[in-house]
BAKE-854524 format. One line per 4 residues: number of its first residue (from 1); their letters; for each residue x, y, z of N, C-alpha, C. Coordinates in nm, 3 decimals. Layout:
// residues N
NUM = a = X Y Z X Y Z X Y Z | ...;
//
This chain:
// residues 195
1 = mnda = 0.086 -0.118 0.000 0.000 0.000 0.000 0.089 0.123 0.000 | 0.057 0.219 -0.084 0.137 0.341 -0.095 0.102 0.441 0.013 | 0.204 0.501 0.069 0.187 0.613 0.161 0.147 0.734 0.077 | 0.072 0.827 0.131 0.027 0.946 0.057 0.144 1.030 0.007;
5 = ndpg = 0.262 1.018 0.071 0.378 1.097 0.029 0.468 1.024 -0.071 | 0.444 0.895 -0.092 0.525 0.819 -0.187 0.473 0.839 -0.329 | 0.565 0.855 -0.424 0.518 0.864 -0.563 0.460 0.730 -0.605 | 0.345 0.733 -0.663 0.280 0.613 -0.707 0.306 0.585 -0.853;
9 = lfde = 0.252 0.476 -0.899 0.270 0.433 -1.037 0.223 0.540 -1.136 | 0.116 0.610 -1.104 0.058 0.704 -1.199 0.099 0.849 -1.172 | 0.198 0.868 -1.088 0.243 1.003 -1.056 0.354 1.052 -1.147 | 0.400 0.965 -1.237 0.506 1.007 -1.330 0.452 1.115 -1.423;
13 = pvkl = 0.533 1.217 -1.452 0.485 1.320 -1.545 0.467 1.261 -1.684 | 0.364 1.306 -1.753 0.335 1.259 -1.887 0.409 1.349 -1.986 | 0.482 1.287 -2.078 0.554 1.363 -2.180 0.456 1.394 -2.292 | 0.423 1.523 -2.309 0.332 1.564 -2.415 0.409 1.603 -2.540;
17 = crfl = 0.352 1.568 -2.653 0.410 1.600 -2.783 0.302 1.665 -2.870 | 0.346 1.750 -2.959 0.255 1.801 -3.062 0.281 1.719 -3.187 | 0.176 1.653 -3.234 0.180 1.580 -3.360 0.122 1.673 -3.466 | 0.192 1.686 -3.579 0.153 1.777 -3.685 0.152 1.700 -3.816;
21 = lvis = 0.035 1.691 -3.880 0.024 1.623 -4.008 0.018 1.728 -4.118 | 0.106 1.714 -4.218 0.119 1.818 -4.319 0.129 1.760 -4.460 | 0.102 1.849 -4.556 0.141 1.828 -4.694 0.269 1.908 -4.712 | 0.375 1.843 -4.756 0.501 1.913 -4.777 0.508 1.963 -4.921;
25 = pesr = 0.538 2.091 -4.939 0.556 2.141 -5.075 0.683 2.082 -5.136 | 0.693 2.087 -5.268 0.814 2.040 -5.334 0.932 2.129 -5.294 | 1.053 2.077 -5.310 1.174 2.143 -5.258 1.192 2.286 -5.311 | 1.156 2.312 -5.436 1.171 2.447 -5.490 1.084 2.546 -5.414;
29 = vvee = 0.962 2.507 -5.381 0.870 2.592 -5.307 0.924 2.615 -5.165 | 0.975 2.508 -5.104 1.032 2.521 -4.969 1.145 2.624 -4.970 | 1.233 2.615 -5.068 1.345 2.709 -5.078 1.296 2.853 -5.098 | 1.199 2.872 -5.187 1.150 3.007 -5.215 1.079 3.068 -5.094;
33 = vttm = 0.996 2.989 -5.027 0.924 3.040 -4.910 1.021 3.065 -4.795 | 1.118 2.977 -4.778 1.219 2.997 -4.673 1.295 3.127 -4.697 | 1.328 3.156 -4.822 1.395 3.282 -4.856 1.306 3.401 -4.822 | 1.177 3.392 -4.854 1.082 3.500 -4.819 1.083 3.523 -4.668;
37 = kqdl = 1.076 3.415 -4.591 1.072 3.425 -4.445 1.199 3.492 -4.392 | 1.314 3.451 -4.445 1.441 3.509 -4.399 1.448 3.658 -4.433 | 1.406 3.695 -4.555 1.406 3.836 -4.595 1.315 3.918 -4.504 | 1.196 3.865 -4.476 1.102 3.937 -4.390 1.160 3.952 -4.249;
41 = rghi = 1.216 3.845 -4.195 1.272 3.850 -4.060 1.383 3.955 -4.052 | 1.462 3.967 -4.158 1.568 4.066 -4.160 1.519 4.209 -4.163 | 1.397 4.229 -4.217 1.343 4.366 -4.228 1.242 4.402 -4.120 | 1.160 4.305 -4.077 1.053 4.339 -3.983 1.075 4.283 -3.844;
45 = ggys = 1.181 4.203 -3.825 1.206 4.141 -3.695 1.137 4.006 -3.683 | 1.144 3.948 -3.565 1.089 3.815 -3.543 0.938 3.810 -3.545 | 0.886 3.696 -3.585 0.742 3.672 -3.586 0.719 3.523 -3.573 | 0.599 3.484 -3.542 0.565 3.344 -3.520 0.591 3.261 -3.646;
49 = gsgs = 0.663 3.152 -3.629 0.688 3.062 -3.741 0.795 3.107 -3.837 | 0.873 3.209 -3.800 0.973 3.259 -3.894 1.080 3.155 -3.924 | 1.099 3.060 -3.835 1.200 2.957 -3.858 1.143 2.822 -3.896 | 1.012 2.813 -3.911 0.951 2.683 -3.941 0.969 2.645 -4.088;
53 = vphi = 0.970 2.515 -4.113 0.979 2.463 -4.249 0.842 2.481 -4.315 | 0.838 2.536 -4.437 0.709 2.558 -4.505 0.630 2.428 -4.521 | 0.500 2.438 -4.495 0.411 2.322 -4.503 0.266 2.369 -4.507 | 0.177 2.276 -4.541 0.032 2.299 -4.532 -0.019 2.204 -4.424;
57 = tlfy = -0.070 2.261 -4.316 -0.116 2.180 -4.203 -0.252 2.116 -4.232 | -0.262 1.987 -4.199 -0.391 1.917 -4.205 -0.452 1.909 -4.065 | -0.371 1.872 -3.966 -0.417 1.875 -3.827 -0.297 1.881 -3.734 | -0.326 1.921 -3.609 -0.228 1.904 -3.502 -0.302 1.850 -3.380;
61 = adlp = -0.227 1.780 -3.296 -0.285 1.722 -3.174 -0.178 1.718 -3.067 | -0.210 1.769 -2.948 -0.119 1.765 -2.833 -0.156 1.643 -2.749 | -0.069 1.543 -2.755 -0.099 1.412 -2.697 0.022 1.356 -2.623 | -0.001 1.260 -2.533 0.112 1.189 -2.474 0.193 1.118 -2.583;
65 = aece = 0.324 1.111 -2.564 0.412 1.046 -2.662 0.366 0.904 -2.693 | 0.306 0.837 -2.595 0.262 0.699 -2.613 0.153 0.685 -2.719 | 0.091 0.794 -2.759 -0.015 0.788 -2.860 0.039 0.783 -3.003 | 0.170 0.790 -3.019 0.227 0.797 -3.153 0.183 0.682 -3.243;
69 = rdvc = 0.186 0.560 -3.190 0.147 0.445 -3.273 0.001 0.457 -3.319 | -0.088 0.500 -3.230 -0.228 0.516 -3.267 -0.245 0.626 -3.372 | -0.173 0.736 -3.356 -0.180 0.843 -3.456 -0.136 0.789 -3.591 | -0.024 0.718 -3.593 0.027 0.662 -3.719 -0.073 0.564 -3.780;
73 = dgvv = -0.130 0.478 -3.697 -0.229 0.381 -3.749 -0.349 0.454 -3.809 | -0.396 0.559 -3.742 -0.508 0.636 -3.794 -0.475 0.704 -3.926 | -0.355 0.758 -3.936 -0.313 0.823 -4.061 -0.305 0.720 -4.174 | -0.246 0.604 -4.146 -0.237 0.499 -4.248 -0.376 0.463 -4.299;
77 = rgcq = -0.469 0.438 -4.206 -0.605 0.401 -4.247 -0.674 0.514 -4.322 | -0.650 0.639 -4.278 -0.712 0.753 -4.344 -0.660 0.778 -4.483 | -0.538 0.734 -4.512 -0.479 0.751 -4.646 -0.527 0.645 -4.744 | -0.575 0.531 -4.691 -0.620 0.424 -4.779 -0.739 0.470 -4.862;
81 = gqlg = -0.731 0.447 -4.991 -0.840 0.484 -5.080 -0.841 0.631 -5.120 | -0.749 0.710 -5.065 -0.740 0.852 -5.101 -0.646 0.865 -5.221 | -0.694 0.922 -5.328 -0.613 0.937 -5.447 -0.525 1.061 -5.435 | -0.406 1.053 -5.494 -0.322 1.170 -5.505 -0.391 1.274 -5.591;
85 = frlh = -0.347 1.397 -5.583 -0.411 1.502 -5.662 -0.309 1.610 -5.697 | -0.342 1.687 -5.801 -0.260 1.799 -5.844 -0.291 1.916 -5.752 | -0.188 1.978 -5.697 -0.205 2.092 -5.607 -0.144 2.216 -5.672 | -0.226 2.318 -5.686 -0.181 2.447 -5.738 -0.175 2.547 -5.625;
89 = lngi = -0.065 2.618 -5.615 -0.052 2.730 -5.523 -0.062 2.856 -5.608 | -0.152 2.947 -5.568 -0.176 3.062 -5.653 -0.203 3.187 -5.570 | -0.104 3.274 -5.563 -0.122 3.404 -5.502 -0.086 3.410 -5.356 | -0.040 3.527 -5.314 -0.009 3.556 -5.174 -0.123 3.642 -5.120;
93 = thfp = -0.180 3.599 -5.009 -0.294 3.671 -4.952 -0.278 3.672 -4.799 | -0.383 3.715 -4.729 -0.377 3.720 -4.582 -0.515 3.696 -4.524 | -0.517 3.660 -4.396 -0.644 3.647 -4.326 -0.696 3.786 -4.292 | -0.827 3.799 -4.271 -0.886 3.931 -4.245 -0.825 4.007 -4.126;
97 = dkrt = -0.774 3.934 -4.024 -0.716 4.004 -3.909 -0.577 4.060 -3.936 | -0.522 4.032 -4.055 -0.392 4.083 -4.099 -0.278 4.041 -4.006 | -0.292 3.923 -3.948 -0.184 3.870 -3.863 -0.106 3.759 -3.933 | -0.165 3.702 -4.039 -0.102 3.592 -4.111 -0.106 3.619 -4.261;
101 = iyid = 0.010 3.607 -4.325 0.024 3.616 -4.471 0.059 3.477 -4.520 | -0.006 3.433 -4.627 0.014 3.296 -4.674 -0.002 3.284 -4.825 | 0.045 3.171 -4.877 0.023 3.135 -5.016 -0.100 3.045 -5.019 | -0.189 3.075 -5.114 -0.319 3.010 -5.118 -0.320 2.885 -5.205;
105 = pvek = -0.356 2.769 -5.149 -0.374 2.649 -5.231 -0.512 2.653 -5.299 | -0.516 2.615 -5.425 -0.640 2.622 -5.502 -0.733 2.505 -5.467 | -0.679 2.386 -5.455 -0.761 2.265 -5.438 -0.803 2.243 -5.293 | -0.878 2.337 -5.239 -0.919 2.328 -5.099 -1.014 2.210 -5.074;
109 = eaig = -1.097 2.175 -5.173 -1.189 2.063 -5.156 -1.112 1.931 -5.146 | -1.012 1.913 -5.232 -0.932 1.789 -5.229 -0.857 1.779 -5.097 | -0.801 1.891 -5.052 -0.730 1.892 -4.923 -0.828 1.862 -4.810 | -0.946 1.924 -4.815 -1.048 1.903 -4.713 -1.095 1.759 -4.705;
113 = slrg = -1.112 1.696 -4.819 -1.154 1.556 -4.823 -1.047 1.466 -4.762 | -0.923 1.489 -4.801 -0.812 1.412 -4.747 -0.802 1.431 -4.595 | -0.803 1.557 -4.552 -0.794 1.588 -4.408 -0.909 1.524 -4.331 | -1.031 1.538 -4.382 -1.148 1.484 -4.313 -1.141 1.335 -4.294;
117 = niva = -1.098 1.264 -4.397 -1.089 1.118 -4.389 -0.982 1.076 -4.288 | -0.866 1.141 -4.293 -0.759 1.104 -4.200 -0.799 1.137 -4.056 | -0.852 1.256 -4.033 -0.891 1.297 -3.897 -0.996 1.202 -3.841 | -1.093 1.161 -3.924 -1.197 1.068 -3.878 -1.134 0.937 -3.829;
121 = hvrt = -1.034 0.888 -3.900 -0.969 0.763 -3.859 -0.882 0.781 -3.735 | -0.812 0.894 -3.725 -0.729 0.919 -3.607 -0.818 0.931 -3.484 | -0.936 0.990 -3.500 -1.027 1.009 -3.386 -1.096 0.880 -3.342 | -1.078 0.770 -3.414 -1.140 0.645 -3.369 -1.073 0.590 -3.244;
125 = fkni = -0.953 0.639 -3.213 -0.884 0.594 -3.093 -0.934 0.675 -2.974 | -0.984 0.605 -2.873 -1.052 0.669 -2.761 -0.969 0.777 -2.693 | -0.843 0.748 -2.661 -0.760 0.846 -2.591 -0.735 0.971 -2.676 | -0.717 0.951 -2.806 -0.695 1.065 -2.895 -0.823 1.147 -2.906;
129 = rklg = -0.935 1.080 -2.922 -1.064 1.151 -2.933 -1.090 1.234 -2.809 | -1.058 1.176 -2.693 -1.083 1.245 -2.566 -0.994 1.370 -2.553 | -0.869 1.361 -2.596 -0.776 1.473 -2.583 -0.787 1.573 -2.697 | -0.835 1.529 -2.813 -0.865 1.622 -2.920 -0.764 1.625 -3.034;
133 = vnat = -0.819 1.640 -3.154 -0.743 1.660 -3.277 -0.793 1.790 -3.337 | -0.703 1.881 -3.365 -0.739 2.012 -3.419 -0.716 2.016 -3.569 | -0.824 1.998 -3.643 -0.816 2.000 -3.789 -0.813 2.145 -3.839 | -0.731 2.169 -3.939 -0.722 2.302 -3.998 -0.838 2.320 -4.095;
137 = dhph = -0.921 2.421 -4.072 -1.037 2.439 -4.159 -1.009 2.528 -4.280 | -0.894 2.593 -4.283 -0.858 2.677 -4.398 -0.713 2.645 -4.436 | -0.693 2.550 -4.528 -0.556 2.512 -4.562 -0.480 2.630 -4.624 | -0.354 2.643 -4.586 -0.271 2.752 -4.637 -0.124 2.721 -4.613;
141 = ltia = -0.038 2.786 -4.690 0.106 2.772 -4.674 0.156 2.904 -4.615 | 0.183 2.904 -4.486 0.217 3.026 -4.414 0.352 3.082 -4.455 | 0.353 3.213 -4.477 0.479 3.285 -4.495 0.514 3.354 -4.363 | 0.416 3.420 -4.301 0.439 3.491 -4.174 0.311 3.487 -4.092;
145 = aglk = 0.326 3.462 -3.962 0.210 3.457 -3.872 0.241 3.537 -3.746 | 0.136 3.571 -3.672 0.152 3.645 -3.547 0.208 3.785 -3.567 | 0.176 3.844 -3.682 0.231 3.976 -3.714 0.161 4.086 -3.635 | 0.240 4.182 -3.590 0.185 4.305 -3.532 0.146 4.396 -3.648;
149 = phqf = 0.057 4.494 -3.625 0.010 4.578 -3.736 0.122 4.642 -3.819 | 0.224 4.698 -3.754 0.331 4.761 -3.831 0.413 4.657 -3.909 | 0.427 4.534 -3.853 0.498 4.428 -3.925 0.418 4.385 -4.048 | 0.286 4.375 -4.030 0.203 4.335 -4.144 0.220 4.434 -4.259;
153 = eqaw = 0.210 4.563 -4.230 0.219 4.663 -4.337 0.352 4.654 -4.410 | 0.461 4.639 -4.336 0.593 4.628 -4.399 0.604 4.499 -4.481 | 0.558 4.389 -4.424 0.566 4.260 -4.493 0.481 4.261 -4.619 | 0.362 4.315 -4.608 0.271 4.317 -4.723 0.332 4.397 -4.838;
157 = tmla = 0.395 4.509 -4.805 0.461 4.591 -4.906 0.579 4.515 -4.967 | 0.658 4.449 -4.885 0.774 4.374 -4.935 0.735 4.261 -5.029 | 0.621 4.198 -5.004 0.579 4.082 -5.083 0.503 4.119 -5.210 | 0.480 4.249 -5.232 0.411 4.292 -5.355 0.491 4.244 -5.475;
161 = phay = 0.427 4.209 -5.584 0.286 4.226 -5.620 0.194 4.111 -5.577 | 0.236 4.032 -5.481 0.155 3.925 -5.421 0.122 3.813 -5.520 | 0.210 3.795 -5.616 0.193 3.688 -5.714 0.283 3.571 -5.677 | 0.227 3.452 -5.684 0.304 3.331 -5.664 0.227 3.218 -5.731;
165 = aseq = 0.296 3.136 -5.807 0.230 3.024 -5.873 0.322 2.903 -5.874 | 0.264 2.789 -5.843 0.338 2.664 -5.842 0.237 2.549 -5.851 | 0.283 2.435 -5.897 0.197 2.316 -5.893 0.282 2.194 -5.868 | 0.220 2.095 -5.805 0.288 1.970 -5.775 0.184 1.860 -5.758;
169 = qvve = 0.230 1.737 -5.762 0.144 1.623 -5.736 0.154 1.587 -5.589 | 0.042 1.577 -5.520 0.041 1.534 -5.379 0.021 1.384 -5.378 | 0.119 1.311 -5.327 0.114 1.165 -5.325 0.133 1.109 -5.185 | 0.156 1.198 -5.086 0.179 1.153 -4.949 0.150 1.265 -4.852;
173 = vvll = 0.138 1.228 -4.725 0.133 1.325 -4.616 0.249 1.291 -4.523 | 0.289 1.389 -4.442 0.404 1.372 -4.354 0.361 1.403 -4.211 | 0.397 1.314 -4.119 0.368 1.334 -3.978 0.495 1.380 -3.907 | 0.484 1.491 -3.836 0.594 1.548 -3.758 0.557 1.542 -3.610;
177 = rrdl = 0.660 1.549 -3.526 0.636 1.547 -3.382 0.742 1.633 -3.313 | 0.699 1.708 -3.212 0.795 1.780 -3.128 0.748 1.773 -2.984 | 0.844 1.774 -2.893 0.811 1.779 -2.751 0.750 1.915 -2.720 | 0.649 1.916 -2.634 0.586 2.042 -2.595 0.666 2.106 -2.482;
181 = vpgg = 0.783 2.151 -2.517 0.872 2.222 -2.425 0.926 2.343 -2.501 | 0.966 2.448 -2.430 1.023 2.564 -2.500 1.142 2.522 -2.586 | 1.141 2.569 -2.710 1.250 2.537 -2.801 1.241 2.400 -2.866 | 1.131 2.325 -2.841 1.116 2.194 -2.903 1.112 2.205 -3.055;
185 = ryer = 1.182 2.116 -3.125 1.188 2.121 -3.271 1.120 1.997 -3.329 | 1.056 2.016 -3.444 0.988 1.905 -3.509 1.086 1.805 -3.567 | 1.050 1.678 -3.553 1.121 1.568 -3.617 1.019 1.491 -3.698 | 1.063 1.435 -3.808 0.971 1.358 -3.892 0.948 1.221 -3.831;
189 = vgrf = 0.820 1.185 -3.814 0.783 1.053 -3.765 0.773 0.958 -3.883 | 0.712 1.006 -3.993 0.699 0.919 -4.110 0.628 0.986 -4.225 | 0.644 0.924 -4.341 0.573 0.966 -4.464 0.468 0.859 -4.492 | 0.349 0.902 -4.532 0.238 0.809 -4.550 0.182 0.827 -4.691;
193 = plg = 0.199 0.727 -4.778 0.152 0.740 -4.916 0.001 0.738 -4.924 | -0.053 0.810 -5.020 -0.196 0.806 -5.047 -0.225 0.687 -5.136 | -0.351 0.640 -5.130 -0.389 0.530 -5.217 -0.398 0.399 -5.143;
//
């Protein structure tokens, strides 16, 4: 029998991780967007995500590290029967609050269908469903986020004429994970083919 002052079996701290499921742009797009981010950071100062690798988020979930296998199983099942698709990126725009500037993906329905199917399968696991999966309802490729008003104005001017065009075939999704600690960096858990 445990004394009230003795650490028990369930008193160990739980290691939380953020799981992030993304569509990765092709390498040329990653290089171009990374250059945009670096140029902006040099002129307007730091902002949220200035050092992140460019991606289109499908969902994120803050879960115990032990849930990784269930997340992976859900992603695998959610990718089954999902066909790859052509993805066009067209134009630089921003959200109405002017805190985030992003490149707009054209095929929002295809992304939404893929995301919905995967999220539904990931949520079949009781512990994950209970803790929550945050699906992105507006897919986008972020250039800058968390901008203050003066940063937005400078960034928006620098990115003029707000034209950007690219296309690629989406054939997989990528699962990333980072510890929920200050300075935690994402590591790739795996690539999951569609189909």
